[in-house]
C-alpha positions in Angstrom: 84.9 107.2 106.4 86.3 108.0 102.8 86.9 111.5 103.3 88.7 111.1 106.2 91.1 108.2 104.2 91.4 110.9 101.4 92.6 113.3 103.8 95.3 111.1 105.4 96.2 109.4 102.4 95.6 111.6 99.5 98.4 114.1 99.6 100.6 110.8 99.6 99.1 108.8 97.0 99.5 112.4 94.7 103.1 112.2 94.9 103.2 109.3 92.9 103.7 108.7 89.0 100.1 109.0 87.5 100.6 105.4 86.1 101.3 104.3 89.3 98.5 106.0 90.6 96.2 104.9 87.9 98.1 101.4 88.6 96.8 101.4 92.2 93.1 103.0 91.5 92.3 100.2 89.2 93.2 97.6 91.2 91.6 99.2 94.4 88.8 96.2 94.8 91.1 93.4 94.9 91.7 92.2 98.1 95.1 91.2 97.4 97.9 91.8 94.3 100.1 89.8 92.3 101.6 90.1 89.2 99.7 87.7 87.2 96.0 88.2 88.5 96.7 92.4 87.9 98.3 91.3 84.7 94.9 89.7 83.5 92.5 91.9 85.1 94.1 95.1 83.3 95.1 93.5 80.3 99.0 94.4 80.3 101.8 92.7 80.9 104.2 94.7 83.1 102.3 94.4 86.8 104.7 92.3 88.3 107.7 94.9 87.8 104.9 97.6 88.9 104.0 95.7 92.0 107.8 95.7 92.9 108.6 98.9 91.9 105.5 100.3 94.4 106.4 97.9 97.2 110.3 99.8 97.1 108.6 103.1 97.5 108.3 102.5 100.5 104.4 102.1 101.9 102.4 101.4 98.9 101.8 98.0 99.1 103.2 95.2 101.9 104.4 92.5 100.8 102.0 89.0 102.3 103.5 86.6 103.6 104.4 83.4 100.7 102.0 81.5 99.7 101.1 77.9 98.7 100.7 79.0 94.8 104.4 80.5 94.8 102.9 83.7 93.6 104.5 87.0 95.4 101.4 88.4 96.9 101.1 92.1 98.0 97.9 94.1 100.5 97.0 97.4 100.7 96.2 99.3 104.5 91.9 99.9 104.0 92.8 103.1 104.5 94.5 103.3 101.3 92.1 101.2 99.7 89.1 103.3 100.8 90.9 106.3 99.9 91.8 104.7 96.0 88.5 103.4 95.9 87.1 106.8 95.7 89.1 107.8 92.9 89.0 105.4 90.6 85.4 104.7 88.3 87.0 100.9 87.4 86.2 99.3 90.8 82.9 98.3 89.9 83.9 97.2 86.0 81.8 93.9 86.1 84.3 92.9 83.3 87.4 93.0 85.8 85.8 91.8 88.3 84.6 88.5 85.6 88.4 88.4 85.1 89.1 88.5 88.5 87.1 85.8 89.0 87.4 83.8 86.2 91.4 83.8 87.8 91.0 83.0 90.8 88.5 79.9 89.3 91.3 78.8 88.0 93.7 78.5 90.4 90.4 76.6 92.8 89.8 79.5 95.2 86.3 79.6 96.2 86.0 82.5 98.5 88.2 85.0 96.3 86.0 83.5 93.2 82.6 84.2 95.1 82.9 87.4 96.0 84.0 88.3 92.1 80.9 86.9 91.0 78.8 88.1 93.3 80.4 91.8 91.8 79.5 91.3 88.7 76.0 90.4 89.5 76.1 86.8 87.9 74.3 85.4 90.4 73.5 82.6 88.4 76.7 81.7 87.9 77.7 82.4 91.4 75.0 80.0 92.6 76.0 76.8 90.1 80.0 78.0 91.5 79.0 77.3 95.1 76.9 74.3 94.5 79.9 72.7 92.5 82.5 73.8 95.3 80.6 73.7 98.5 82.0 70.6 99.2 85.3 72.1 99.2 84.6 75.0 101.8 83.2 72.2 104.4 86.6 70.2 103.4 88.8 72.8 104.3 86.6 74.1 107.9 85.2 76.5 106.3 81.5 75.8 106.8 80.9 79.5 108.0 82.1 80.9 104.5 80.1 78.1 102.5 76.5 80.2 104.7 78.0 83.4 104.1 78.3 82.6 100.3 74.6 80.5 100.6 73.4 83.9 102.6 74.5 86.2 99.8 72.9 84.5 96.9 68.9 85.2 96.5 66.9 82.5 96.6 66.2 82.2 92.9 70.3 81.9 92.1 69.5 78.0 93.7 66.6 77.5 91.9 63.9 77.0 95.1 63.9 78.8 98.0 63.7 76.1 100.1 67.1 74.2 99.4 68.2 77.6 99.3 67.6 77.7 103.5 68.7 73.7 103.9 72.3 75.5 102.4 72.2 78.4 104.3 71.6 75.7 107.6 73.4 73.1 106.4 76.8 75.7 106.1 75.6 77.5 110.0 75.5 74.1 111.8 79.0 72.8 110.3 80.0 76.2 111.1 79.4 75.9 114.4 76.7 78.4 114.8 73.6 76.2 116.0 71.2 79.4 117.0 71.8 80.4 113.3 70.7 77.2 111.9 68.0 76.1 114.0 66.6 80.4 112.4 67.2 79.1 108.9 65.3 75.5 109.7 62.4 77.5 111.4 62.4 79.7 108.0 62.4 76.7 106.5 59.7 74.9 108.0 57.6 77.7 107.7 57.8 77.9 104.5 56.9 74.0 103.4 53.8 74.6 105.7 
């Protein structure tokens, strides 16, 4: 899939000035882009202007609908993201992911914080963060997301396998996945036996 994306998108990307292409490649691990987020992740101060420039060039970025946070957000086509990821050496950079996690944490975005904490490999920190914010996900009607994050963490990030399984089952049940919750609870029963 990545080779196909590159074959389709690379000629188009190659028309960009090198600094703009580097910017896109260096931010390809972000699902969505805003000036302040990119400034934080890349340790720069001109990201908003670059994002607006890339949008005006036609098709490199897509303006996303306005959000409650008052920021302008942009996205990319999945093929472009794949082609950029193939060019990037920074997407797996734990430090950049940690900066993104911190930025999203300050804004209360649990999903994005978890995504970037997991990408850093800081599983204990991700487990502690999820424990502290799991109710937020439930209150937002995102129990299914909580179950996914629980399952993404190894049991030792919770301290005990039993609690790990309880949380997974709880998230699945509240996320309207009773069969999955039943399987998780069966696993818990076997663990406790």
